[in-house]
C-alpha positions in Angstrom: 12.1 -36.0 39.5 10.1 -37.8 42.2 11.2 -41.2 40.9 14.8 -40.0 40.8 14.7 -38.8 44.3 13.2 -42.1 45.4 15.9 -44.1 43.7 18.7 -42.0 45.3 17.0 -42.3 48.7 16.7 -46.1 48.2 20.4 -46.3 47.3 21.4 -44.3 50.4 19.3 -46.6 52.6 20.9 -49.7 51.1 24.4 -48.1 51.6 23.8 -47.2 55.3 22.2 -50.5 56.0 25.2 -52.3 54.6 27.6 -50.2 56.8 25.4 -50.9 59.8 25.5 -54.7 59.1 29.3 -54.6 58.9 29.4 -52.8 62.2 27.1 -55.3 63.9 29.1 -58.2 62.4 32.3 -56.7 63.8 30.7 -56.2 67.3 29.3 -59.8 67.4 32.2 -61.8 66.1 35.1 -59.7 67.5 33.3 -59.1 70.9 34.8 -55.7 71.4 31.9 -54.2 73.5 28.6 -55.2 75.0 29.9 -58.5 76.3 30.8 -59.9 79.7 34.4 -60.4 78.7 35.2 -58.0 75.9 38.4 -58.3 74.0 41.0 -55.6 74.7 42.1 -53.9 71.5 45.5 -52.5 71.6 46.1 -49.8 69.0 49.1 -50.1 66.7 52.4 -48.7 68.0 52.4 -46.0 65.3 49.1 -44.6 66.5 50.4 -44.4 70.1 53.2 -42.1 68.8 51.9 -38.6 68.5 54.7 -37.7 66.1 53.4 -40.0 63.3 51.2 -37.9 60.9 51.1 -40.3 58.0 47.9 -42.2 58.8 47.0 -43.7 55.5 47.6 -47.4 56.5 45.3 -47.0 59.5 42.3 -45.1 58.2 39.2 -46.5 56.6 38.6 -46.9 52.8 36.5 -43.7 52.5 39.2 -41.6 54.1 41.9 -43.2 51.9 39.8 -42.5 48.8 39.2 -38.8 49.6 42.5 -38.2 51.6 40.4 -36.9 54.5 43.2 -37.8 56.9 45.4 -35.1 55.4 43.0 -32.3 56.4 45.1 -31.4 59.5 48.3 -31.1 57.5 46.5 -29.1 54.7 45.0 -26.6 57.3 48.4 -26.2 58.9 50.1 -25.6 55.6 47.4 -23.0 54.7 48.0 -21.1 57.9 51.8 -21.1 58.0 54.8 -22.7 56.1 55.2 -26.3 57.1 58.5 -27.9 58.2 59.7 -31.4 59.0 58.3 -31.2 62.5 54.8 -30.4 61.1 55.0 -33.3 58.6 55.9 -35.7 61.3 57.4 -39.2 61.2 56.6 -42.1 59.0 55.0 -45.3 60.3 57.6 -47.9 61.4 56.7 -50.3 58.5 57.5 -47.6 55.9 60.7 -46.2 57.4 63.9 -46.6 55.5 65.7 -48.2 58.4 63.0 -50.8 58.8 63.2 -51.8 55.2 67.0 -51.7 55.2 67.1 -54.2 58.2 64.6 -56.5 56.4 66.8 -56.5 53.3 69.9 -57.0 55.3 68.5 -60.0 57.2 67.3 -61.5 53.9 70.8 -61.2 52.4 72.5 -62.5 55.5 70.4 -65.6 55.4 71.5 -66.3 51.8 75.2 -65.8 52.5 76.1 -69.3 51.7 78.1 -71.1 49.0 75.7 -73.2 46.9 76.9 -75.1 43.8 79.9 -72.9 43.4 78.0 -69.6 43.6 78.8 -67.2 46.4 76.0 -65.0 47.6 77.4 -61.7 49.0 75.8 -59.9 51.8 73.8 -56.7 51.4 76.7 -54.6 52.8 79.3 -56.0 50.5 76.9 -55.7 47.5 75.9 -52.1 48.2 79.5 -51.0 49.0 80.5 -51.5 45.4 80.5 -48.0 43.7 79.7 -49.4 40.2 76.7 -51.4 41.5 75.3 -48.3 43.2 75.8 -46.2 40.0 74.0 -48.8 37.9 71.2 -49.2 40.4 70.7 -45.4 40.6 70.7 -45.1 36.8 68.1 -47.9 36.4 66.0 -46.5 39.2 65.8 -43.1 37.6 64.9 -44.5 34.2 62.2 -46.8 35.6 60.8 -43.9 37.8 60.5 -41.6 34.8 59.1 -44.3 32.6 56.4 -45.5 35.0 55.5 -41.9 36.0 54.9 -40.9 32.4 53.0 -44.1 31.7 50.8 -43.6 34.8 50.0 -40.0 33.8 49.0 -41.1 30.3 46.9 -44.0 31.5 45.2 -41.9 34.2 44.4 -39.0 31.9 43.2 -41.3 29.1 41.1 -43.4 31.4 39.6 -40.3 33.1 38.6 -38.7 29.8 37.0 -42.0 28.6 35.2 -42.6 31.8 34.0 -39.0 32.1 32.6 -39.0 28.6 30.8 -42.4 29.2 29.4 -41.3 32.5 28.2 -38.0 31.1 26.4 -39.8 28.3 24.8 -42.4 30.6 23.7 -39.7 33.2 22.3 -37.6 30.4 20.3 -40.4 29.0 19.0 -41.3 32.5 17.9 -37.7 33.2 16.3 -37.4 29.8 14.4 -40.6 30.4 13.0 -39.3 33.7 12.0 -36.1 32.0 10.8 -37.3 28.6 10.1 -41.0 29.1 10.6 -43.5 26.3 11.2 -40.7 23.8 14.7 -40.1 25.3 15.6 -43.8 24.7 14.4 -43.6 21.1 16.5 -40.5 20.6 19.6 -42.1 22.1 19.1 -45.2 20.0 18.9 -43.1 16.8 22.1 -41.2 17.8 23.9 -44.5 18.4 22.7 -45.9 15.1 23.8 -42.8 13.2 27.3 -42.8 14.7 28.9 -45.3 12.2 27.3 -43.3 9.3 28.6 -40.1 10.7 32.1 -41.6 10.9 31.9 -42.8 7.3 30.7 -39.4 6.1 33.5 -37.6 8.0 36.1 -39.9 6.5 34.8 -39.3 2.9 34.6 -35.6 3.7 38.2 -35.4 4.7 39.3 -37.3 1.6 37.3 -35.1 -0.7 38.7 -32.0 0.9 42.3 -33.3 0.5 41.8 -34.2 -3.2 40.2 -30.8 -3.9 43.3 -29.1 -2.5 45.6 -31.3 -4.5 43.8 -30.6 -7.8 43.7 -26.9 -7.0 47.4 -26.9 -6.4 48.1 -28.8 -9.7 45.9 -26.4 -11.7 47.6 -23.3 -10.3 51.0 -24.9 -11.1 50.0 -25.6 -14.7 48.5 -22.1 -15.1 51.7 -20.6 -13.8 53.8 -22.6 -16.2 51.7 -21.4 -19.1 52.0 -17.7 -18.1 55.8 -18.0 -17.7 56.3 -19.6 -21.1 53.5 -18.0 -23.1 55.9 -16.7 -25.8 57.4 -20.1 -26.4 54.0 -21.7 -26.5 52.8 -19.2 -29.0 55.9 -19.8 -31.1 55.4 -23.5 -31.3 51.6 -23.5 -31.2 51.5 -25.6 -28.0 48.9 -23.5 -26.2 46.1 -26.0 -27.0 48.0 -28.9 -25.4 48.6 -27.0 -22.2 45.1 -25.5 -22.1 43.6 -29.0 -22.4 45.8 -30.1 -19.5 44.6 -27.2 -17.4 40.9 -27.9 -18.3 41.3 -31.6 -17.5 42.7 -30.7 -14.0 39.9 -28.2 -13.6 37.2 -30.8 -14.4 38.8 -33.2 -11.8 38.7 -30.3 -9.3 35.1 -29.6 -10.0 34.2 -33.3 -9.5 36.0 -33.2 -6.2 34.2 -30.0 -5.2 30.9 -31.7 -5.9 31.8 -34.6 -3.7 32.9 -32.2 -1.0 29.6 -30.3 -1.2 27.6 -33.5 -1.1 29.4 -34.8 2.0 29.1 -31.4 3.6 25.4 -31.5 3.1 25.1 -35.1 4.5 27.2 -34.2 7.5 25.0 -31.2 8.3 21.9 -33.4 7.8 22.9 -36.2 10.1 24.5 -34.2 12.8 22.6 -34.5 16.1 
């Protein structure tokens, strides 16, 4: 545990040292403070507007990763129902009007006749009802498709990463507690994984074949019981009994395989 604490402390020292180096670099090369003629830094126009609450483009990486900048909104929503005034305005760069003007300017610049092709303006293009209907339909389909795909990828990646991280952290902690014995145990488990997969596959096949033979034997036995009078009349009971015994022998062979793989699976389970 002492070595683990030392490693964690060393990592924290390295992290804080890197952050300090970045701060010093910014101070030296940008000359914001501690200089005779420091540069005046004018904050963005969005930060000067107190009505803007969406601060993600202006916060640091750690705040973006943890959504720390949303604490004010979350606390307000916890105390009382929120409204549009509490949510505030969007930054200028992300507002619908700003993006509409950019798109309009781009279309207006391309409103020329080139090689017999006429490029319409954004207003003429979006005033068409059929175009709007098609765009809305495609937008909804793409939105649902990408949303489901993102959920699936995020969940699958999270499960895989969580399992891998748990295994790695478990091996590391065992190494600090048990020493080299933990690495030997982890290596044995890793080597036995393909064998366990092979045994599990054979176990499933044996179980399936056993159920199939049991079903066939019960079916033949039921047929004998239903037609016992006819079998006795024509002396066919030996033929049907041999068929049932043959199926029973196949079932017993499958049961032996099933028992063998069950024993192997219990033996090699970690």
